Structure formats: C-alpha cells, structure tokens
matplotlib code that plots the C-alpha trace (Angstrom):
import matplotlib.pyplot as plt

x = [0.1, 2.7, 4.6, 1.1, 0.7, 4.0, 3.3, 0.7, 2.5, 4.8, 2.5, 2.3, 5.7, 6.4, 4.0, 6.9, 9.8, 6.9, 6.0, 9.2, 11.4, 9.5, 7.1, 9.7, 11.8, 15.0, 15.3, 13.9, 14.3, 11.2, 9.1, 9.2, 10.4, 8.0, 5.0, 7.0, 7.5, 4.0, 3.0, 5.9, 4.3, 0.3, 1.8, 3.6, 0.8, -1.8, 0.6, 0.9, -2.8, -3.5, -1.2, -2.5, -5.9, -5.2, -3.1, -6.1, -8.6, -6.5, -6.0, -9.7, -10.7, -8.1, -9.5, -13.5, -12.1, -10.3, -13.0, -15.8, -13.4, -13.3, -17.1, -18.5, -15.9, -16.5, -20.2, -20.2, -18.3, -20.5, -22.7, -25.8, -27.3, -25.9, -28.5, -31.5, -31.8, -33.4, -30.7, -30.7, -31.0, -28.7, -26.2, -27.2, -26.3, -23.2, -22.2, -23.8, -24.0, -21.7, -18.3, -18.9, -18.8, -16.0, -13.7, -15.2, -15.2, -11.7, -10.1, -11.8, -11.2, -7.7, -7.3, -8.5, -7.0, -3.2, -3.3, -5.2, -3.3, -0.3, -1.0, -2.4, 1.2, 2.7, 0.7, 1.4, 5.0, 4.9, 3.0, 5.4, 8.1, 6.6, 5.2, 5.7, 3.5, 0.4, 1.2, 0.5, -3.0, -4.0, -2.5, -4.1, -7.6, -8.2, -8.4, -11.4, -13.0, -11.3, -13.1, -16.4, -15.8, -15.3, -18.5, -20.6, -18.4, -19.9, -23.6, -22.7, -21.0, -24.3, -26.5, -24.8, -25.0, -28.8, -28.6, -26.9, -29.4, -32.5, -31.0, -30.6, -34.5, -35.4, -33.7, -35.4, -39.0, -38.1, -36.8, -39.7, -42.1, -40.5, -40.3, -44.0, -45.7, -48.3, -49.4, -49.3, -51.8, -53.8, -54.4, -54.4, -51.7, -50.7, -51.9, -50.1, -46.7, -46.9, -47.2, -44.5, -42.1, -44.1, -42.7, -38.8, -38.7, -40.1, -37.3, -34.5, -35.6, -35.5, -31.7, -30.6, -31.8, -30.5, -27.2, -27.8, -28.7, -25.5, -23.5, -24.9, -24.4, -21.1, -19.6, -21.0, -19.5, -16.1, -16.4, -17.3, -14.4, -11.9, -13.1, -12.4, -9.1, -8.2, -9.8, -7.7, -4.9, -5.4, -6.2, -2.5, -1.0, -2.4, -0.9, 2.6, 2.4, 1.9, 4.4, 6.8, 7.5, 6.3, 7.2, 4.1, 5.5, 5.6, 1.8, 1.2, 2.8, 1.3, -2.3, -2.0, -1.0, -3.8, -6.5, -5.0, -5.7, -9.4, -10.2, -8.3, -9.2, -12.7, -12.4, -11.0, -13.9, -16.5, -14.7, -15.4, -19.0, -17.9, -15.5, -18.1, -20.1, -17.1, -16.1, -20.2, -20.2, -16.6, -18.0, -20.6, -18.5, -15.8, -18.3, -19.2, -15.4, -14.3, -16.7, -15.5, -16.3, -16.8, -13.1, -13.8, -10.5, -9.4, -10.4, -9.7, -10.8, -12.4, -9.2, -11.4, -14.5, -17.6, -20.2, -22.8, -23.7, -24.8, -25.4, -27.0, -25.9, -27.9, -28.0, -29.5, -30.1, -31.5, -31.7, -30.1, -32.9, -35.2, -37.2, -37.3, -34.9, -35.3, -34.4, -34.2, -31.6, -32.4, -30.6, -30.7, -28.3, -28.8, -27.1, -25.6, -27.5, -30.7, -33.6, -35.0, -38.1, -38.6, -42.1, -43.7, -45.8, -44.1, -41.5, -41.0, -37.2, -37.3, -35.3, -32.9, -31.9, -30.9, -29.3, -27.3, -25.3, -23.9, -22.9, -25.3, -26.4, -24.5, -25.8, -26.0, -24.9, -24.4, -21.9, -22.9, -20.7, -20.5, -18.8, -17.8, -15.7, -17.1, -18.2, -17.2, -13.5, -14.1, -13.4, -16.3, -15.0, -14.5, -17.8, -19.9, -18.6, -20.2, -23.8, -26.0, -29.4, -33.0, -35.0, -38.5, -36.8, -34.8, -32.0, -31.0, -28.7, -29.2, -27.2, -27.7, -29.1, -25.7, -24.3, -26.6, -26.8, -23.0, -22.4, -20.0, -16.8, -18.3, -18.5, -16.0, -18.7, -18.7, -21.7, -22.5, -22.7, -25.0, -27.5, -27.1, -27.9, -30.8, -32.2, -32.1, -34.4, -36.7, -36.2, -33.8, -36.8, -37.8, -34.9, -33.9, -36.8, -35.5, -34.2, -30.5, -30.7, -28.7, -27.2, -30.5, -30.2, -33.2, -33.1, -33.6, -34.8, -35.6, -39.1, -39.0, -39.4, -42.2, -41.7, -41.4, -38.9, -36.5, -37.2, -35.8, -32.8, -32.3, -32.3, -30.1, -27.3, -27.4, -26.9, -24.0, -22.3, -22.9, -22.3, -23.0, -25.2, -28.6, -30.7, -34.3, -36.3, -39.7, -38.7, -41.9, -44.4, -45.2, -46.2, -49.2, -49.7, -48.7, -45.3, -44.6, -45.1, -42.4, -40.1, -40.6, -39.6, -36.4, -35.9, -36.0, -33.4, -31.1, -31.6, -30.4, -27.0, -27.4, -27.9, -31.0, -32.8, -36.0, -38.2, -41.6, -45.1, -47.0, -46.6, -47.2, -43.4, -42.2, -44.7, -41.7, -38.9, -36.7, -37.8, -39.8, -38.9, -41.6, -40.3, -42.4, -41.2, -37.9, -37.9, -38.4, -41.7, -42.0, -39.5, -40.2, -41.7, -45.2, -46.8, -45.7, -46.6, -49.8, -50.3, -49.3, -52.3, -49.7, -48.8, -47.8, -51.5, -53.1, -50.9, -52.0, -55.5, -55.7, -54.3, -55.9, -58.9, -58.9, -61.3]
y = [-0.4, 2.5, 2.0, 2.2, 5.4, 6.4, 6.2, 8.8, 12.3, 11.3, 12.0, 15.6, 15.9, 14.6, 18.0, 20.1, 18.8, 17.9, 21.9, 23.8, 21.7, 19.0, 21.2, 24.2, 21.5, 21.9, 18.3, 16.1, 12.7, 14.0, 13.3, 9.2, 8.9, 10.9, 8.7, 6.0, 6.9, 7.6, 4.1, 2.5, 4.3, 3.1, -0.3, -0.5, 1.2, -1.8, -4.7, -3.1, -2.3, -5.9, -7.4, -5.1, -5.9, -9.6, -9.6, -7.6, -10.1, -13.2, -11.3, -10.4, -13.8, -15.1, -12.7, -13.8, -17.5, -16.8, -14.2, -16.6, -19.7, -17.9, -16.4, -20.0, -21.5, -18.7, -19.1, -22.8, -22.1, -19.8, -20.1, -21.7, -18.3, -16.4, -18.9, -18.0, -14.4, -15.2, -13.0, -15.6, -12.8, -10.7, -14.2, -15.3, -11.4, -11.3, -14.1, -13.2, -9.4, -8.0, -10.2, -9.8, -6.2, -6.4, -8.1, -6.5, -3.2, -3.0, -4.4, -1.6, 1.0, -0.1, 0.2, 3.8, 4.7, 3.8, 4.5, 7.1, 8.6, 8.0, 9.7, 13.0, 13.0, 12.6, 14.5, 17.6, 16.7, 17.7, 21.0, 22.0, 21.2, 23.3, 26.2, 26.0, 29.2, 27.8, 24.5, 26.0, 27.4, 24.0, 22.8, 25.4, 25.3, 21.3, 20.7, 22.4, 19.5, 17.1, 18.9, 18.9, 15.5, 14.4, 15.8, 14.1, 10.8, 10.5, 10.6, 8.0, 5.7, 5.7, 5.8, 2.4, 0.8, 1.4, 0.0, -3.2, -4.1, -3.1, -5.7, -8.0, -7.6, -8.2, -11.5, -12.2, -11.4, -13.5, -16.6, -16.8, -16.6, -19.4, -22.0, -20.9, -20.6, -23.0, -21.3, -17.8, -20.1, -21.6, -18.6, -16.3, -14.6, -13.1, -9.1, -9.6, -10.6, -8.4, -5.6, -6.5, -6.8, -4.0, -1.7, -3.7, -2.8, 0.8, 1.3, -0.3, 2.3, 4.9, 4.2, 3.4, 6.5, 8.9, 7.5, 8.3, 12.0, 12.2, 10.5, 12.6, 15.7, 14.9, 14.5, 18.2, 20.0, 18.3, 18.9, 22.8, 23.3, 21.6, 23.5, 27.0, 26.0, 24.8, 28.3, 30.4, 28.1, 28.9, 32.8, 33.0, 30.5, 32.5, 35.6, 34.1, 32.7, 36.4, 37.9, 35.2, 33.3, 30.7, 29.0, 27.4, 24.0, 24.8, 26.1, 23.1, 20.5, 21.9, 22.1, 18.7, 17.7, 19.8, 18.5, 14.7, 15.3, 16.1, 12.3, 10.7, 13.1, 13.1, 9.2, 9.2, 11.6, 9.1, 6.1, 7.3, 6.4, 2.6, 3.0, 4.0, 1.0, -1.4, -0.1, -0.9, -4.2, -5.0, -3.6, -6.3, -9.0, -8.3, -8.1, -12.0, -12.6, -11.2, -12.6, -15.2, -18.6, -21.8, -23.6, -26.7, -28.3, -26.7, -28.9, -32.7, -35.7, -38.8, -40.8, -43.9, -45.6, -43.5, -45.5, -42.8, -41.7, -38.2, -35.7, -32.4, -30.8, -27.4, -26.4, -22.9, -21.0, -17.9, -16.5, -13.3, -10.1, -13.0, -12.1, -15.2, -18.2, -20.7, -23.6, -23.4, -25.4, -28.4, -31.6, -35.0, -38.2, -40.8, -44.3, -45.5, -46.8, -45.6, -44.2, -41.3, -38.9, -35.5, -34.5, -30.8, -27.8, -26.2, -23.7, -25.9, -26.5, -29.6, -28.7, -26.5, -29.0, -31.3, -28.7, -28.1, -31.9, -30.9, -27.1, -25.9, -23.7, -23.5, -23.3, -19.6, -21.8, -25.3, -28.4, -31.0, -34.2, -37.3, -40.2, -37.4, -35.1, -31.9, -30.9, -27.0, -28.8, -31.1, -30.2, -29.6, -31.9, -34.9, -34.2, -34.0, -37.0, -39.0, -37.8, -38.3, -36.8, -37.3, -34.9, -33.6, -30.9, -33.6, -32.1, -33.7, -32.4, -32.1, -35.0, -39.3, -41.5, -42.9, -39.3, -38.3, -41.6, -41.7, -37.5, -35.6, -37.5, -40.9, -40.1, -43.1, -45.2, -48.5, -49.4, -52.5, -50.4, -47.9, -50.8, -52.7, -49.0, -48.7, -52.2, -51.4, -48.2, -50.2, -48.4, -50.7, -52.0, -48.8, -47.7, -50.7, -49.8, -46.4, -46.6, -45.6, -47.3, -45.9, -43.4, -41.7, -37.9, -36.6, -33.2, -30.0, -30.5, -34.1, -33.1, -36.0, -38.0, -38.7, -37.4, -41.0, -41.5, -38.6, -39.5, -43.3, -41.6, -39.5, -42.7, -44.7, -41.8, -41.7, -45.8, -45.6, -42.6, -45.4, -42.6, -43.8, -40.8, -40.2, -37.4, -38.1, -34.4, -34.9, -37.4, -38.7, -36.0, -34.6, -38.2, -39.8, -43.2, -45.5, -43.6, -43.1, -47.3, -47.5, -44.8, -46.0, -49.8, -48.3, -46.0, -48.8, -50.9, -47.9, -47.0, -50.5, -49.8, -46.6, -43.7, -42.0, -38.8, -38.4, -35.2, -35.6, -34.5, -37.6, -39.8, -43.2, -42.6, -42.6, -45.3, -47.7, -45.5, -46.3, -43.3, -40.0, -36.7, -33.9, -30.4, -27.4, -23.6, -24.5, -26.9, -30.7, -31.7, -35.3, -38.2, -42.1, -44.6, -44.2, -46.7, -44.7, -41.4, -42.5, -44.0, -40.8, -38.7, -35.5, -33.9, -36.5, -38.5, -35.3, -34.9, -38.7, -38.5, -35.4, -37.2, -40.6, -39.3, -41.5, -41.4]
z = [0.1, 0.5, -2.6, -4.3, -2.8, -3.4, -7.1, -7.2, -6.1, -8.9, -11.3, -10.5, -9.9, -13.5, -14.4, -13.8, -16.5, -18.7, -19.1, -18.3, -20.7, -22.6, -23.9, -24.8, -26.1, -24.2, -23.6, -26.7, -25.0, -22.8, -25.6, -25.1, -21.4, -19.8, -21.5, -20.5, -17.1, -16.6, -18.1, -15.8, -12.9, -13.6, -13.9, -10.9, -8.7, -10.3, -9.1, -5.6, -4.9, -6.2, -3.8, -1.1, -1.7, -1.8, 1.2, 3.3, 2.2, 3.7, 6.9, 6.9, 6.6, 8.8, 11.5, 10.9, 11.4, 14.7, 15.9, 15.2, 16.8, 20.0, 20.3, 19.7, 22.5, 24.9, 24.1, 24.5, 28.1, 29.2, 32.5, 32.4, 33.9, 30.9, 28.5, 30.4, 30.0, 26.2, 24.4, 21.5, 18.8, 20.0, 20.4, 16.6, 15.8, 16.9, 14.8, 11.7, 11.5, 13.7, 13.4, 9.5, 9.7, 11.9, 9.3, 5.7, 7.3, 8.7, 5.6, 3.6, 6.8, 6.9, 3.2, 2.8, 6.5, 5.3, 1.8, 1.5, 4.7, 2.9, -0.7, 1.5, 3.4, 0.2, -1.8, 1.2, 0.7, -3.0, -2.0, 0.4, -2.2, -4.7, -2.7, 1.0, 1.6, -0.6, 1.1, 4.7, 3.6, 3.3, 6.2, 8.4, 7.1, 6.9, 10.9, 11.1, 8.7, 11.0, 14.3, 12.6, 11.6, 15.3, 16.2, 13.6, 14.8, 18.1, 16.9, 14.4, 16.8, 19.4, 16.7, 15.5, 18.8, 18.8, 14.9, 16.6, 19.1, 16.8, 14.4, 17.1, 18.1, 14.6, 14.2, 17.8, 16.4, 12.9, 15.2, 17.5, 13.9, 12.8, 16.0, 17.2, 13.4, 14.5, 17.5, 15.8, 12.8, 15.7, 17.8, 14.9, 16.0, 12.9, 14.0, 16.6, 15.3, 12.2, 14.8, 16.5, 13.3, 12.4, 15.3, 15.2, 11.4, 11.8, 14.8, 12.5, 9.5, 11.6, 13.1, 9.4, 8.1, 11.0, 10.2, 6.6, 7.8, 9.6, 6.7, 4.1, 6.1, 7.0, 3.4, 1.9, 5.1, 4.9, 0.7, 1.4, 4.0, 1.4, -1.3, 0.2, 1.3, -2.0, -3.8, -1.7, -2.9, -5.9, -5.9, -3.9, -6.6, -9.5, -7.9, -7.5, -10.9, -12.7, -10.0, -11.5, -8.5, -9.6, -12.7, -15.0, -14.4, -10.7, -10.5, -12.8, -10.2, -7.7, -8.7, -9.9, -6.4, -5.3, -7.5, -6.2, -2.6, -3.0, -3.6, -1.1, 1.9, 0.4, 0.6, 4.6, 5.6, 4.0, 5.8, 9.5, 8.5, 8.1, 11.2, 13.7, 12.6, 12.7, 16.3, 17.0, 16.1, 17.8, 21.0, 20.5, 19.7, 22.1, 24.9, 24.1, 23.5, 26.9, 29.0, 31.9, 30.5, 33.0, 33.6, 32.7, 33.5, 36.7, 39.7, 40.9, 39.6, 41.2, 42.7, 41.5, 40.3, 41.2, 43.5, 42.9, 46.7, 46.6, 49.9, 50.4, 53.2, 54.1, 50.3, 49.8, 47.0, 45.4, 42.3, 41.3, 41.9, 43.4, 46.5, 48.0, 48.3, 45.7, 48.1, 51.6, 54.0, 51.9, 53.5, 51.5, 51.6, 48.6, 48.5, 45.4, 43.4, 44.9, 42.9, 44.5, 43.3, 43.7, 43.6, 44.7, 42.9, 39.9, 41.4, 44.6, 43.7, 42.1, 38.8, 40.8, 43.0, 40.2, 38.3, 41.0, 40.5, 37.2, 38.5, 36.3, 39.2, 42.4, 45.8, 47.7, 50.5, 51.6, 50.2, 47.8, 47.9, 45.4, 47.0, 50.3, 47.9, 47.5, 43.9, 44.1, 44.6, 41.2, 37.4, 35.4, 33.0, 35.4, 37.2, 34.4, 32.7, 35.5, 35.2, 32.6, 31.9, 30.3, 30.1, 28.6, 26.2, 24.5, 22.5, 19.4, 16.4, 12.5, 12.3, 11.9, 14.7, 15.3, 15.4, 18.3, 20.0, 20.6, 20.9, 21.9, 23.4, 22.8, 18.8, 18.4, 19.9, 17.4, 15.6, 17.5, 20.7, 18.9, 18.1, 21.4, 22.8, 20.5, 21.4, 25.2, 24.4, 22.3, 19.2, 17.0, 15.1, 14.1, 12.9, 11.2, 9.3, 8.4, 4.5, 6.0, 9.4, 12.1, 9.3, 8.6, 9.6, 12.1, 10.7, 12.6, 15.9, 15.2, 13.5, 11.7, 15.0, 17.5, 21.1, 22.0, 19.4, 20.5, 24.3, 23.3, 21.4, 24.7, 26.6, 24.1, 24.3, 27.9, 27.9, 26.0, 28.1, 31.1, 33.4, 37.5, 38.3, 36.3, 35.9, 34.7, 34.6, 33.1, 30.8, 30.2, 31.2, 27.2, 25.5, 25.2, 27.6, 24.9, 24.3, 28.2, 28.5, 26.1, 27.7, 31.0, 29.9, 28.2, 31.5, 33.9, 31.8, 31.9, 35.6, 36.6, 39.0, 38.6, 41.5, 40.0, 40.8, 39.1, 38.7, 37.9, 38.0, 36.7, 40.2, 38.2, 37.0, 40.8, 42.9, 42.4, 43.8, 46.6, 48.3, 47.0, 48.8, 48.5, 48.1, 48.8, 48.8, 48.4, 51.5, 51.8, 53.7, 53.5, 52.4, 52.3, 49.9, 48.1, 50.6, 53.7, 52.3, 51.0, 54.6, 56.3, 54.4, 53.9, 50.9, 48.8, 49.6, 48.7, 45.2, 44.8, 45.2, 43.3, 40.2, 40.5, 41.9, 45.2, 47.4]

ax = plt.figure().add_subplot(projection="3d")
ax.plot(x, y, z, "-o")
ax.set_aspect("equal")
plt.show()
C-alpha cells in the first residue's frame, strides 16, 4: 500500500519537467521518457494495489475465522445462567452480522486509512516542495474539517449501537415467528406478530435513516471546507504565478497535486462512517469474547470409580434479583444405586436441586458431595463425565441417528454399541425400518421423529455414556400413554445399577422409587416410600388423590 501510495504524487511531480523542459524543447528525450515513466508508474501502482488487496482479504478472512472460533468457544463455556436471559437474538446477531461487519469493514477501513493517508501525506510533501506558502494555507484550514467530522462521529457511534441492538431484536422476532408458526396460525396471532415485527422494523428503519442523514451531512460540509482551502490556495498561486514567483511547471505541478489531494481526503472522510459501524460491532463481539467462561479443566478428578452416593447438606439457593430463596436448608442423603424421586408443585425447587449436581447452578450456601467429595473442588469436565441426563426437552442435532446416540466424546462408539443401546431403548426395530438405518438424518430439532422416539434416542445416548449418576427430568411428562409405557420400559433398563434422581409431576412414574421426596417452597416436607407417604395422608397423599381421584 505504501508503494502504491508513493506512485501517486510522482504523477504530479512529472508535470513540472514536462511543462518547463519538455514543451519548450529543451529536452527532446522527454517526448518518450515521460509517457513511458507514466505507464510504468501506473503499472507499478496497479500491481501493488492488487497484492495489497489480496493480502488484506487474506488477513480479514483469517481474522473472521479466528474471531468466530473464539466466540463459539466462549459461547459454549458461558454459565447456564447467561443462556436463561433470553438473549438468543443478540447472540445470533453477533455471529452473523456483527463479526462480519468487523472483518469486511476493517478491510476497507484499513485500506483507505493507510493508503489514502499516505497519499495525502505524500501529496502534502509535493505541495510544500513546490510552494510552502500555498501548502500552509491547506494545512491551516483542513483541521477545522477534522473537528466537525469528530462531532459527527460521536453521534454516528451512538446510532450504530442502537442499530445493532434493534437488528438483534429483529432476528429474535423472526426466530420466534419460525418456531411458533403453528401457535400463531391456530390462535390467529397474525396481527400480533405483524405488529411486533412492524414496530422493530420501523425502529430499524429510523436508526438507519438517522445514520444516513448524519453521513450525508458530513460529506458536503467537509467538502465545502476543503473547497474553501483549495479556492484560497488557487487565488494565491495565480497571484504568485503572475508575479513570476512560480514557474508554469511549478504551478501546474502544485495544481495537479492539489487536485489529487481532494479525492483521498474525501475518501478518508467517508470511511469514518464505516469505521463507527465497525467499532460498534466490535464492542458487541468483544463483549462476548471478553466474558469469563467456565473453566472445565480446573479442579480435581475422582480418585477411582464413582459409586454414586450424593449428599446435599444444608443447601440454600436464591436466584439473582429474586425476592425469596428457591431452596431453603435442604439436606438429603442418597445412597449408591438408589432411585430417589422428587415431587411437588411447580416452582418448589426440584429442577434447581437437580441442576446443582452438574453445577449448572451453584448453591448460595451449603455443600453438595458425590462420594464424599465437594463437587465445587472437582473439575467440571470430570464431574459432568459421571452424570447423564434425560429430560422432557430432548436436544437432538441435525445429524444421523448414530451421531446423536454416540454424541460428544463418545463419537467413536462402534456400530455394535450404538445398535445395542438402541435395542435396550426399544428403538432398534424402528431404526432398522428407516431407509438408511442408523445413518438416517433426523433433521433440524429431530422433527422427523415423534416425541417418544426422541425420548428413547436420548435414553440410548445415556446408555452409551454409562455414567454412574442419572438425572431424569420430566422424561415422560409430554408423552401419550402408549409412548410413556415404552419410554418407561427403556428407563427401567437405564436406571439399573445407577444412582437416579427423578423429577416428575406424574406420580405413576415414581411409585416404584426407593424413596420419594416432597418439596414445597424450597423445603423438604416429606420423605419416604410411596406406600408410607400415602399412609401418612399428607402432602404426597393429597397429590396422589388429586391425580388418581382416590377417595
């Protein structure tokens, strides 16, 4: 870029010998030398521009690759609480819009800032060489243009921040429209969603128009100031030329340099708008990159095989900004291989207690131990390796059945292991009936499978992991009776020999548990077997009678 920029003022310098010596006939060789020099200079400039553009594109794309890699790595290591804020639209916008703005704009901004700045500096050098008095006029007047530009930049930065936020909201509304299209159609929510989208879309248009107004006003103001400087310089130059102070060649060289300086200054002014957009996007991207994520490697490992004893000791938890505790002084001792079910009304703290095992949520007070080891001292990687989860909201990826069953660090599972897991989950017959068997794609969100089939795939995945501790979070609550029966049969195979924590609203799924724990307002109010709790005629018995209409 520096070499390409250096060629531009030489074209202006060539005007002086061309007019003073070439046109007068003093140096006849200039007839072919000057045109040849101009061709070579332009050729050199073209080659340098091509190479610099190519190398900058290489840098920009590698920067995009690195940024997106860092962003996704940080995204996966973010604490669970960050995902519960419902900021998915903003997160997606960072990956698709913001990071692209940084790299694509950075390339053009760097190109213009470096190349055009060098051109302006070199042309100013020519102006001072030809007439320092005239050049001084330009240098004195131009800073006023820079000051006005700075005022506009502050406003543009603020507008661009608002634009990025509104664009993220637009992505969120569109995403909800895609995911909730059936609800929208069934409940006639067309007007509601159209109004939501219209409001966000109008706000986005307003922000973009404010950017366009500021950008459009900046250019002519800067150009008028530059034109004033040029007009004064031309007037003084004509006076000096008429007085004999400047030769015709010097005057022509000065004017050629002055004429050339106008374009790069204009490009420098224009690029400032793009730079503000880039900086606003960079703030958004690095807000994610700079977040402190979970360190899954830091901590201890279990010294040997995990038996699966779980102890909750005086555990208390309160969510940020909550008015009351989610869990209040919960103590619970679960023996290895025991099946413990937690029941209670919604909001009683069942899921929060289970989430603490995997440290998706940390207790505000109290200690949780596995085999006598405080889980806060364990590395997340080793802790979570000993846990399996089957929940109501099954997550399957747009990949093959085999890839989903042997997901994660288990992706090297053999075909025999995958088939055995599917057989244990009562799903092998269905899978073998598919055109590509275990290599069949399940589609986005596994929309090609029924709810029961998705649950049994999750069970097969947990079977392959073979973790000593299992968490079942409402694993059958969204299924019909037939699907529930099939899934329950698969769960019984999965639970054998494992310490199992079951969260359920349907009491049919917990009657065979070794112990049932009843929670209410974050406290354990009852604990015992199904028969014992029914006999006590307390809170559990009331729930049981309500579900089964027992007199």
